[in-house]
Biotite code that builds the C-alpha atoms (Angstrom):
import biotite.structure as struc

atoms = struc.array([
    struc.Atom([-0.198, 0.025, 0.045], chain_id="A", res_id=1, res_name="MET", atom_name="CA", element="C"),
    struc.Atom([1.552, 3.446, -0.974], chain_id="A", res_id=2, res_name="PRO", atom_name="CA", element="C"),
    struc.Atom([2.213, 6.101, 1.680], chain_id="A", res_id=3, res_name="VAL", atom_name="CA", element="C"),
    struc.Atom([2.612, 9.426, 0.295], chain_id="A", res_id=4, res_name="ASP", atom_name="CA", element="C"),
    struc.Atom([5.214, 11.679, 2.335], chain_id="A", res_id=5, res_name="GLY", atom_name="CA", element="C"),
    struc.Atom([6.325, 14.886, 2.239], chain_id="A", res_id=6, res_name="LEU", atom_name="CA", element="C"),
    struc.Atom([8.582, 14.341, -0.531], chain_id="A", res_id=7, res_name="SER", atom_name="CA", element="C"),
    struc.Atom([8.583, 10.721, -1.581], chain_id="A", res_id=8, res_name="LEU", atom_name="CA", element="C"),
    struc.Atom([6.118, 8.107, -1.869], chain_id="A", res_id=9, res_name="ALA", atom_name="CA", element="C"),
    struc.Atom([6.967, 4.888, -0.038], chain_id="A", res_id=10, res_name="THR", atom_name="CA", element="C"),
    struc.Atom([5.610, 1.333, 0.748], chain_id="A", res_id=11, res_name="ARG", atom_name="CA", element="C"),
    struc.Atom([5.024, -0.540, 4.260], chain_id="A", res_id=12, res_name="THR", atom_name="CA", element="C"),
    struc.Atom([4.976, -3.839, 5.237], chain_id="A", res_id=13, res_name="LEU", atom_name="CA", element="C"),
    struc.Atom([3.016, -5.316, 7.858], chain_id="A", res_id=14, res_name="VAL", atom_name="CA", element="C"),
    struc.Atom([4.015, -8.401, 9.474], chain_id="A", res_id=15, res_name="THR", atom_name="CA", element="C"),
    struc.Atom([2.376, -10.652, 12.360], chain_id="A", res_id=16, res_name="ALA", atom_name="CA", element="C"),
    struc.Atom([5.676, -11.658, 13.452], chain_id="A", res_id=17, res_name="SER", atom_name="CA", element="C"),
    struc.Atom([8.915, -10.716, 14.872], chain_id="A", res_id=18, res_name="THR", atom_name="CA", element="C"),
    struc.Atom([11.145, -11.256, 11.742], chain_id="A", res_id=19, res_name="PRO", atom_name="CA", element="C"),
    struc.Atom([14.359, -12.879, 12.492], chain_id="A", res_id=20, res_name="GLY", atom_name="CA", element="C"),
    struc.Atom([14.103, -13.484, 16.153], chain_id="A", res_id=21, res_name="ALA", atom_name="CA", element="C"),
    struc.Atom([15.302, -16.984, 17.264], chain_id="A", res_id=22, res_name="ASP", atom_name="CA", element="C"),
    struc.Atom([13.518, -17.977, 20.418], chain_id="A", res_id=23, res_name="MET", atom_name="CA", element="C"),
    struc.Atom([15.835, -21.290, 20.740], chain_id="A", res_id=24, res_name="THR", atom_name="CA", element="C"),
    struc.Atom([16.948, -21.615, 24.499], chain_id="A", res_id=25, res_name="PRO", atom_name="CA", element="C"),
    struc.Atom([20.672, -21.112, 24.587], chain_id="A", res_id=26, res_name="GLY", atom_name="CA", element="C"),
    struc.Atom([23.068, -22.523, 27.231], chain_id="A", res_id=27, res_name="GLN", atom_name="CA", element="C"),
    struc.Atom([22.000, -21.287, 30.696], chain_id="A", res_id=28, res_name="LEU", atom_name="CA", element="C"),
    struc.Atom([25.218, -20.397, 32.696], chain_id="A", res_id=29, res_name="ASP", atom_name="CA", element="C"),
    struc.Atom([25.124, -19.950, 36.543], chain_id="A", res_id=30, res_name="TYR", atom_name="CA", element="C"),
    struc.Atom([26.740, -16.893, 37.404], chain_id="A", res_id=31, res_name="THR", atom_name="CA", element="C"),
    struc.Atom([25.973, -16.664, 41.055], chain_id="A", res_id=32, res_name="SER", atom_name="CA", element="C"),
    struc.Atom([24.604, -13.053, 40.646], chain_id="A", res_id=33, res_name="ARG", atom_name="CA", element="C"),
    struc.Atom([21.266, -12.527, 42.219], chain_id="A", res_id=34, res_name="PRO", atom_name="CA", element="C"),
    struc.Atom([19.962, -10.373, 39.615], chain_id="A", res_id=35, res_name="LEU", atom_name="CA", element="C"),
    struc.Atom([21.026, -12.293, 36.434], chain_id="A", res_id=36, res_name="ASP", atom_name="CA", element="C"),
    struc.Atom([17.875, -14.087, 35.112], chain_id="A", res_id=37, res_name="VAL", atom_name="CA", element="C"),
    struc.Atom([16.952, -16.422, 31.932], chain_id="A", res_id=38, res_name="ALA", atom_name="CA", element="C"),
    struc.Atom([13.762, -16.123, 29.883], chain_id="A", res_id=39, res_name="LEU", atom_name="CA", element="C"),
    struc.Atom([11.883, -19.155, 28.789], chain_id="A", res_id=40, res_name="GLN", atom_name="CA", element="C"),
    struc.Atom([9.859, -19.253, 25.248], chain_id="A", res_id=41, res_name="GLN", atom_name="CA", element="C"),
    struc.Atom([8.754, -15.944, 24.095], chain_id="A", res_id=42, res_name="ASP", atom_name="CA", element="C"),
    struc.Atom([9.607, -13.679, 27.161], chain_id="A", res_id=43, res_name="GLY", atom_name="CA", element="C"),
    struc.Atom([11.081, -10.045, 26.722], chain_id="A", res_id=44, res_name="TRP", atom_name="CA", element="C"),
    struc.Atom([12.030, -7.828, 29.472], chain_id="A", res_id=45, res_name="LEU", atom_name="CA", element="C"),
    struc.Atom([11.184, -3.962, 28.568], chain_id="A", res_id=46, res_name="VAL", atom_name="CA", element="C"),
    struc.Atom([13.792, -1.334, 28.832], chain_id="A", res_id=47, res_name="VAL", atom_name="CA", element="C"),
    struc.Atom([13.744, 2.238, 28.028], chain_id="A", res_id=48, res_name="GLN", atom_name="CA", element="C"),
    struc.Atom([15.412, 2.966, 25.203], chain_id="A", res_id=49, res_name="ALA", atom_name="CA", element="C"),
    struc.Atom([17.914, 6.204, 24.473], chain_id="A", res_id=50, res_name="ALA", atom_name="CA", element="C"),
    struc.Atom([15.232, 8.351, 23.053], chain_id="A", res_id=51, res_name="ASP", atom_name="CA", element="C"),
    struc.Atom([12.575, 7.608, 25.741], chain_id="A", res_id=52, res_name="GLY", atom_name="CA", element="C"),
    struc.Atom([10.736, 4.870, 23.802], chain_id="A", res_id=53, res_name="ALA", atom_name="CA", element="C"),
    struc.Atom([9.937, 1.517, 24.914], chain_id="A", res_id=54, res_name="GLU", atom_name="CA", element="C"),
    struc.Atom([12.383, -1.278, 23.780], chain_id="A", res_id=55, res_name="GLY", atom_name="CA", element="C"),
    struc.Atom([12.741, -5.097, 24.540], chain_id="A", res_id=56, res_name="TYR", atom_name="CA", element="C"),
    struc.Atom([15.667, -7.454, 25.532], chain_id="A", res_id=57, res_name="THR", atom_name="CA", element="C"),
    struc.Atom([16.333, -10.991, 26.087], chain_id="A", res_id=58, res_name="ARG", atom_name="CA", element="C"),
    struc.Atom([19.373, -9.865, 27.859], chain_id="A", res_id=59, res_name="ASN", atom_name="CA", element="C"),
    struc.Atom([19.320, -11.160, 31.345], chain_id="A", res_id=60, res_name="GLY", atom_name="CA", element="C"),
    struc.Atom([22.193, -9.309, 32.962], chain_id="A", res_id=61, res_name="ASN", atom_name="CA", element="C"),
    struc.Atom([20.440, -6.798, 35.196], chain_id="A", res_id=62, res_name="ILE", atom_name="CA", element="C"),
    struc.Atom([22.337, -4.270, 36.955], chain_id="A", res_id=63, res_name="GLN", atom_name="CA", element="C"),
    struc.Atom([22.041, -1.970, 40.033], chain_id="A", res_id=64, res_name="VAL", atom_name="CA", element="C"),
    struc.Atom([22.944, 1.856, 39.204], chain_id="A", res_id=65, res_name="GLY", atom_name="CA", element="C"),
    struc.Atom([24.396, 4.228, 41.457], chain_id="A", res_id=66, res_name="PRO", atom_name="CA", element="C"),
    struc.Atom([20.620, 5.503, 42.006], chain_id="A", res_id=67, res_name="THR", atom_name="CA", element="C"),
    struc.Atom([19.086, 2.047, 42.657], chain_id="A", res_id=68, res_name="GLY", atom_name="CA", element="C"),
    struc.Atom([17.836, 1.992, 39.271], chain_id="A", res_id=69, res_name="GLN", atom_name="CA", element="C"),
    struc.Atom([17.788, -1.556, 37.376], chain_id="A", res_id=70, res_name="LEU", atom_name="CA", element="C"),
    struc.Atom([19.282, -1.348, 34.010], chain_id="A", res_id=71, res_name="THR", atom_name="CA", element="C"),
    struc.Atom([20.507, -3.393, 31.111], chain_id="A", res_id=72, res_name="ILE", atom_name="CA", element="C"),
    struc.Atom([23.307, -2.200, 29.102], chain_id="A", res_id=73, res_name="GLN", atom_name="CA", element="C"),
    struc.Atom([22.662, 1.109, 30.560], chain_id="A", res_id=74, res_name="GLY", atom_name="CA", element="C"),
    struc.Atom([19.081, 1.353, 29.693], chain_id="A", res_id=75, res_name="HIS", atom_name="CA", element="C"),
    struc.Atom([16.591, 1.386, 32.933], chain_id="A", res_id=76, res_name="PRO", atom_name="CA", element="C"),
    struc.Atom([14.477, -2.073, 33.399], chain_id="A", res_id=77, res_name="VAL", atom_name="CA", element="C"),
    struc.Atom([10.546, -0.935, 33.019], chain_id="A", res_id=78, res_name="ILE", atom_name="CA", element="C"),
    struc.Atom([7.809, -2.230, 35.313], chain_id="A", res_id=79, res_name="GLY", atom_name="CA", element="C"),
    struc.Atom([4.177, -1.612, 35.098], chain_id="A", res_id=80, res_name="GLU", atom_name="CA", element="C"),
    struc.Atom([4.724, 1.797, 37.218], chain_id="A", res_id=81, res_name="GLY", atom_name="CA", element="C"),
    struc.Atom([7.704, 2.833, 35.149], chain_id="A", res_id=82, res_name="GLY", atom_name="CA", element="C"),
    struc.Atom([11.580, 2.415, 35.949], chain_id="A", res_id=83, res_name="PRO", atom_name="CA", element="C"),
    struc.Atom([12.373, -0.182, 38.417], chain_id="A", res_id=84, res_name="ILE", atom_name="CA", element="C"),
    struc.Atom([14.378, 1.073, 41.432], chain_id="A", res_id=85, res_name="THR", atom_name="CA", element="C"),
    struc.Atom([15.468, -0.841, 44.600], chain_id="A", res_id=86, res_name="VAL", atom_name="CA", element="C"),
    struc.Atom([15.245, 0.589, 47.802], chain_id="A", res_id=87, res_name="PRO", atom_name="CA", element="C"),
    struc.Atom([18.169, 2.008, 49.600], chain_id="A", res_id=88, res_name="GLU", atom_name="CA", element="C"),
    struc.Atom([19.885, -0.542, 51.687], chain_id="A", res_id=89, res_name="GLY", atom_name="CA", element="C"),
    struc.Atom([18.647, -3.660, 49.786], chain_id="A", res_id=90, res_name="ARG", atom_name="CA", element="C"),
])
């Protein structure tokens, strides 16, 4: 279906799946870190991207930042109420 923009006509493609996503479970390695998680089946973790948009990752290496905020590769982990923060002293 053509979509007319400000300068060029373009096409869009809609798909009902995540192209290229391999959901095959990988090897599980015990790390002894209490915040490392492994996701099963089609599970995803929600993070806040650099532009503020919602992003998804299967990387389970969760860190606690200096302010107590949970992060994955520097991106805040998002829960139902927004970024997840660990209470001080926990």
